[in-house]
KEBAMI-908638 format. One line per field, with one value per residue (C-alpha): x, y negated, z. Coordinates in nm, 2 decimals, always signed. Layout:
N
u = (X,...)
v = (Y,...)
w = (Z,...)
//
This chain:
372
u = (+1.64,+2.01,+2.07,+1.90,+2.09,+2.42,+2.35,+2.29,+2.61,+2.84,+2.82,+2.87,+3.19,+3.32,+3.26,+3.46,+3.74,+3.80,+3.75,+3.47,+3.35,+3.21,+3.47,+3.47,+3.41,+3.69,+3.93,+4.06,+4.38,+4.62,+4.98,+5.19,+4.91,+4.87,+4.59,+4.47,+4.33,+4.14,+4.13,+3.95,+3.79,+3.48,+3.44,+3.72,+3.57,+3.84,+4.13,+4.42,+4.58,+4.90,+4.98,+4.88,+4.97,+4.91,+4.93,+4.89,+4.75,+4.80,+4.54,+4.48,+4.82,+5.03,+5.20,+5.09,+5.34,+5.37,+5.33,+5.42,+5.36,+5.33,+5.44,+5.56,+5.51,+5.74,+5.63,+5.83,+5.75,+5.88,+5.98,+5.91,+5.67,+5.95,+5.98,+5.62,+5.40,+5.33,+5.10,+4.91,+4.63,+4.63,+4.68,+4.58,+4.24,+4.22,+4.31,+4.56,+4.50,+4.77,+4.90,+5.04,+5.24,+5.36,+5.12,+5.25,+5.07,+5.20,+5.03,+4.69,+4.51,+4.36,+4.50,+4.41,+4.45,+4.47,+4.45,+4.54,+4.40,+4.56,+4.49,+4.26,+4.30,+4.05,+4.17,+3.99,+4.03,+3.93,+4.00,+4.00,+4.04,+4.27,+4.25,+4.54,+4.47,+4.73,+4.90,+4.71,+4.88,+5.10,+5.14,+4.84,+4.82,+4.56,+4.51,+4.53,+4.18,+4.04,+3.97,+4.15,+4.07,+4.36,+4.28,+4.40,+4.21,+4.34,+4.20,+4.08,+3.83,+3.76,+3.58,+3.58,+3.95,+4.09,+4.18,+4.35,+4.40,+4.67,+4.75,+5.07,+5.22,+5.58,+5.69,+6.03,+6.26,+6.40,+6.10,+5.91,+5.59,+5.25,+4.95,+4.66,+4.42,+4.41,+4.13,+4.11,+3.84,+3.92,+3.74,+3.37,+3.27,+3.31,+3.53,+3.83,+4.07,+4.19,+4.49,+4.71,+4.64,+4.44,+4.17,+3.92,+4.00,+4.02,+3.74,+3.74,+3.53,+3.63,+3.44,+3.69,+3.48,+3.56,+3.93,+3.90,+4.08,+4.04,+4.03,+3.92,+4.15,+3.96,+4.07,+4.42,+4.70,+5.04,+5.20,+5.01,+5.24,+5.44,+5.41,+5.10,+5.14,+4.84,+4.88,+4.61,+4.65,+4.49,+4.59,+4.97,+4.97,+5.02,+4.96,+5.12,+5.08,+5.24,+5.10,+5.28,+5.07,+5.17,+4.99,+4.96,+4.88,+4.51,+4.37,+4.33,+4.24,+4.54,+4.71,+4.95,+5.23,+5.58,+5.78,+6.14,+6.43,+6.40,+6.02,+6.07,+6.34,+6.12,+5.82,+6.02,+6.16,+5.81,+5.69,+5.98,+5.94,+5.57,+5.64,+5.89,+5.66,+5.37,+5.60,+5.71,+5.35,+5.24,+5.52,+5.43,+5.07,+5.15,+5.38,+5.12,+4.85,+5.07,+5.15,+4.78,+4.69,+4.95,+4.83,+4.47,+4.57,+4.76,+4.46,+4.23,+4.44,+4.47,+4.10,+4.04,+4.28,+4.11,+3.77,+3.89,+4.04,+3.73,+3.53,+3.74,+3.71,+3.34,+3.33,+3.56,+3.41,+3.04,+2.88,+2.99,+2.73,+2.80,+2.61,+2.65,+2.66,+2.35,+2.31,+2.31,+2.65,+2.78,+2.68,+2.87,+3.18,+3.30,+3.40,+3.19,+3.30,+3.19,+3.19,+3.22,+3.13,+3.23,+3.06,+3.24,+3.11,+3.02,+3.29,+3.22,+3.18,+3.51,+3.72,+3.98,+3.83,+4.17,+4.22,+3.91,+3.87,+3.68,+3.72,+3.52,+3.73,+3.64,+3.82,+3.97,+3.87,+4.08,+3.99,+3.88,+3.63,+3.48,+3.10,+2.88)
v = (-5.74,-5.79,-6.09,-5.94,-5.62,-5.81,-5.99,-5.66,-5.49,-5.78,-5.77,-5.39,-5.43,-5.71,-5.50,-5.21,-5.41,-5.64,-5.38,-5.57,-5.30,-5.30,-5.27,-4.92,-4.88,-4.98,-4.70,-4.70,-4.53,-4.54,-4.64,-4.34,-4.15,-4.10,-4.22,-4.09,-4.36,-4.22,-4.36,-4.13,-4.22,-4.01,-4.06,-4.17,-4.08,-3.82,-4.07,-3.97,-4.18,-4.35,-4.58,-4.62,-4.92,-4.96,-5.30,-5.43,-5.76,-5.84,-6.13,-6.49,-6.61,-6.31,-6.23,-5.93,-5.65,-5.33,-5.01,-4.78,-4.74,-4.44,-4.44,-4.17,-3.89,-4.07,-4.21,-4.49,-4.61,-4.97,-5.20,-5.11,-4.83,-4.65,-4.37,-4.37,-4.37,-4.09,-4.04,-3.72,-3.73,-3.51,-3.77,-3.52,-3.51,-3.89,-3.90,-4.16,-4.12,-4.26,-4.10,-4.35,-4.19,-4.32,-4.62,-4.94,-5.25,-5.45,-5.21,-5.35,-5.52,-5.44,-5.17,-5.20,-4.92,-5.00,-4.72,-4.77,-4.54,-4.43,-4.66,-4.86,-5.23,-5.20,-5.14,-4.95,-5.11,-4.99,-5.16,-5.02,-5.20,-5.05,-5.13,-5.02,-4.95,-4.89,-4.55,-4.26,-4.09,-3.81,-3.67,-3.54,-3.43,-3.18,-2.98,-2.61,-2.46,-2.77,-2.81,-3.05,-3.18,-3.17,-3.40,-3.37,-3.60,-3.67,-4.01,-4.02,-4.18,-3.85,-3.55,-3.18,-3.18,-2.99,-2.63,-2.50,-2.59,-2.43,-2.48,-2.33,-2.35,-2.36,-2.38,-2.53,-2.62,-2.28,-2.08,-1.86,-2.02,-1.86,-1.90,-2.07,-2.10,-2.04,-2.17,-2.14,-2.24,-1.91,-1.74,-1.76,-2.11,-2.15,-1.85,-1.97,-1.70,-1.71,-1.51,-1.41,-1.52,-1.82,-1.63,-1.64,-2.00,-2.20,-2.34,-2.54,-2.85,-3.08,-3.10,-2.97,-3.11,-3.46,-3.38,-3.32,-3.01,-3.09,-2.80,-2.75,-2.56,-2.42,-2.29,-2.43,-2.23,-2.34,-2.13,-2.35,-2.64,-2.72,-2.85,-2.80,-2.87,-2.91,-2.88,-2.99,-2.89,-3.06,-2.82,-2.84,-3.15,-3.10,-3.34,-3.25,-3.38,-3.27,-3.32,-3.26,-3.10,-3.12,-2.90,-3.00,-2.77,-2.73,-2.97,-2.81,-2.91,-3.10,-2.89,-3.00,-3.21,-3.08,-3.35,-3.43,-3.44,-3.81,-3.80,-3.50,-3.67,-3.98,-3.77,-3.57,-3.89,-4.04,-3.72,-3.71,-4.07,-4.02,-3.72,-3.92,-4.21,-3.98,-3.80,-4.13,-4.26,-3.94,-3.97,-4.33,-4.24,-3.95,-4.17,-4.45,-4.19,-4.04,-4.39,-4.47,-4.14,-4.20,-4.54,-4.42,-4.14,-4.38,-4.61,-4.32,-4.19,-4.53,-4.57,-4.24,-4.34,-4.67,-4.50,-4.24,-4.51,-4.71,-4.40,-4.32,-4.67,-4.65,-4.33,-4.46,-4.80,-4.86,-5.20,-5.45,-5.60,-5.94,-6.14,-6.47,-6.49,-6.63,-6.94,-6.75,-6.61,-6.95,-7.08,-6.80,-7.00,-6.76,-6.89,-6.82,-6.50,-6.30,-5.93,-5.69,-5.33,-5.07,-4.74,-4.44,-4.28,-3.92,-3.71,-3.57,-3.20,-3.02,-3.31,-3.29,-3.43,-3.51,-3.75,-3.94,-4.22,-4.02,-4.28,-4.59,-4.89,-5.24,-5.48,-5.78,-5.67,-5.49,-5.13,-5.21,-5.46,-5.22,-5.24,-4.94)
w = (-12.84,-12.91,-12.68,-12.37,-12.42,-12.45,-12.12,-11.94,-12.07,-12.01,-11.62,-11.63,-11.85,-11.62,-11.31,-11.45,-11.61,-11.32,-11.04,-10.87,-10.63,-10.29,-10.01,-9.86,-9.49,-9.25,-9.17,-8.81,-8.70,-8.41,-8.41,-8.51,-8.68,-9.06,-9.28,-9.62,-9.84,-10.13,-10.48,-10.73,-11.07,-11.13,-11.51,-11.74,-12.07,-12.13,-12.09,-11.86,-11.59,-11.70,-11.41,-11.04,-10.82,-10.45,-10.28,-9.92,-9.82,-9.45,-9.44,-9.53,-9.41,-9.53,-9.85,-10.06,-10.11,-10.31,-10.12,-10.42,-10.79,-11.02,-11.38,-11.63,-11.37,-11.12,-10.78,-10.63,-10.27,-10.21,-9.93,-9.57,-9.69,-9.87,-9.62,-9.50,-9.82,-10.05,-10.35,-10.27,-10.52,-10.83,-11.10,-11.37,-11.20,-11.19,-10.82,-10.70,-10.32,-10.09,-9.77,-9.52,-9.24,-8.90,-8.91,-8.75,-8.63,-8.92,-9.16,-9.07,-9.36,-9.70,-9.94,-10.30,-10.56,-10.93,-11.18,-11.55,-11.82,-12.14,-12.44,-12.22,-12.12,-11.84,-11.48,-11.21,-10.87,-10.52,-10.19,-9.83,-9.50,-9.24,-8.87,-8.64,-8.27,-7.99,-7.99,-7.84,-7.54,-7.66,-7.30,-7.11,-6.74,-6.61,-6.29,-6.30,-6.33,-6.52,-6.89,-7.13,-7.48,-7.73,-8.02,-8.37,-8.61,-8.96,-9.06,-9.42,-9.64,-9.81,-9.67,-9.74,-9.81,-9.51,-9.61,-9.29,-8.92,-8.70,-8.33,-8.18,-7.83,-7.71,-7.35,-7.45,-7.73,-7.77,-7.66,-7.90,-8.04,-7.96,-8.19,-8.01,-8.30,-8.68,-8.90,-9.28,-9.53,-9.71,-9.42,-9.36,-9.24,-8.87,-8.83,-8.62,-8.50,-8.14,-8.05,-7.75,-7.40,-7.52,-7.71,-7.43,-7.32,-7.64,-7.84,-8.17,-8.10,-8.39,-8.72,-8.97,-9.26,-9.11,-9.08,-8.71,-8.56,-8.19,-7.94,-7.58,-7.35,-7.06,-6.72,-6.76,-6.60,-6.48,-6.76,-7.02,-6.96,-7.27,-7.63,-7.84,-8.22,-8.45,-8.83,-9.07,-9.43,-9.73,-10.00,-10.02,-9.80,-9.42,-9.13,-8.80,-8.45,-8.12,-7.77,-7.44,-7.17,-6.80,-6.55,-6.18,-5.89,-5.81,-5.56,-5.22,-4.87,-4.73,-4.46,-4.19,-4.32,-4.27,-4.10,-4.19,-3.94,-3.86,-3.80,-3.58,-3.36,-3.32,-3.22,-2.97,-2.82,-2.78,-2.61,-2.37,-2.28,-2.22,-1.99,-1.79,-1.75,-1.64,-1.39,-1.24,-1.22,-1.05,-0.79,-0.72,-0.68,-0.44,-0.23,-0.21,-0.12,+0.15,+0.31,+0.30,+0.46,+0.74,+0.81,+0.82,+1.06,+1.29,+1.30,+1.36,+1.65,+1.81,+1.78,+1.95,+2.23,+2.29,+2.29,+2.55,+2.78,+2.77,+2.85,+3.15,+3.29,+3.25,+3.45,+3.73,+3.80,+3.87,+3.84,+4.09,+4.34,+4.49,+4.76,+4.97,+5.34,+5.51,+5.72,+6.06,+5.98,+5.91,+6.26,+6.43,+6.33,+6.05,+5.71,+5.41,+5.24,+4.95,+4.98,+4.69,+4.74,+4.49,+4.51,+4.39,+4.07,+4.06,+3.91,+3.56,+3.53,+3.49,+3.60,+3.88,+4.20,+4.33,+4.04,+4.12,+4.37,+4.64,+4.92,+4.96,+4.90,+4.96,+4.73,+4.89,+5.25,+5.50,+5.57,+5.93,+5.79,+5.53,+5.53,+5.50)
//
């Protein structure tokens, strides 16, 4: 019975003395934020904490370095963490939690806590991985009338530690602050207080029990532009974050664009040149049309004159009859002759008889030889 019992207790002793514990979940933060890394002993057997050490290991190729150490009621941050690390746990309650502020990319790695107990050679160890992401935007832009989410999340390995959340607004450096939201655990759970002109437009959407104090600002107005500061309290410890909100004019249907002086001069010049070109073109077309009409009129008049002359000649002259002298006339000793007789045409109604050829005329024959 003794040997089996000894084999069971020995691993338990080694696990406690050497600090062989499972690595806690990875804590993810953004550059510039703060992170709370918890380190609490649940049962010390009545022994008090005498010493707390925090160390940082950047990785396989990096060198381990001290973050801070606590001894004889004195906390001493070291190295590059000197102004950014703080022991925030209540050591009298076996709590050696670390607050790391203004996190940098070089802070990524593993943080190990070592707690020494009074009159005890064993050491309690706990490790936590820290992952650092690029910085969250500290300036937000929203259109008037829309909604915007203002985040304020305190990264921590511990829960149920937030005691109060406050949001205040300031339109400038010297402007008076306005309370946007006040939440306290001393009030009934889920009882945030909204004040001032924000009371009907602000809603607490973050889970305070998870150190999240995010709010939603609805129906944003142009007067909401300014600084929004969130304060999260963990007892006497406070974490603060400030966001800058820019408000743009609401999106409307684009109207006519007001042109500048240069654009206006160019447009006027183009219009004037166009009018001049159109005027010249119209004049050219009119002149061309007038010349064409004159030519057509002249041709038409000439055509009418030719038609009238031909008509008169048709009325004056009748068809010409010709014949040849017979053989008996040849024997009488007279030369062969050809006679042409032109009969006068009947005058047209309304015409002047004196202007017509009323006498019979024989062409090419003397009047004494006129045949009837």
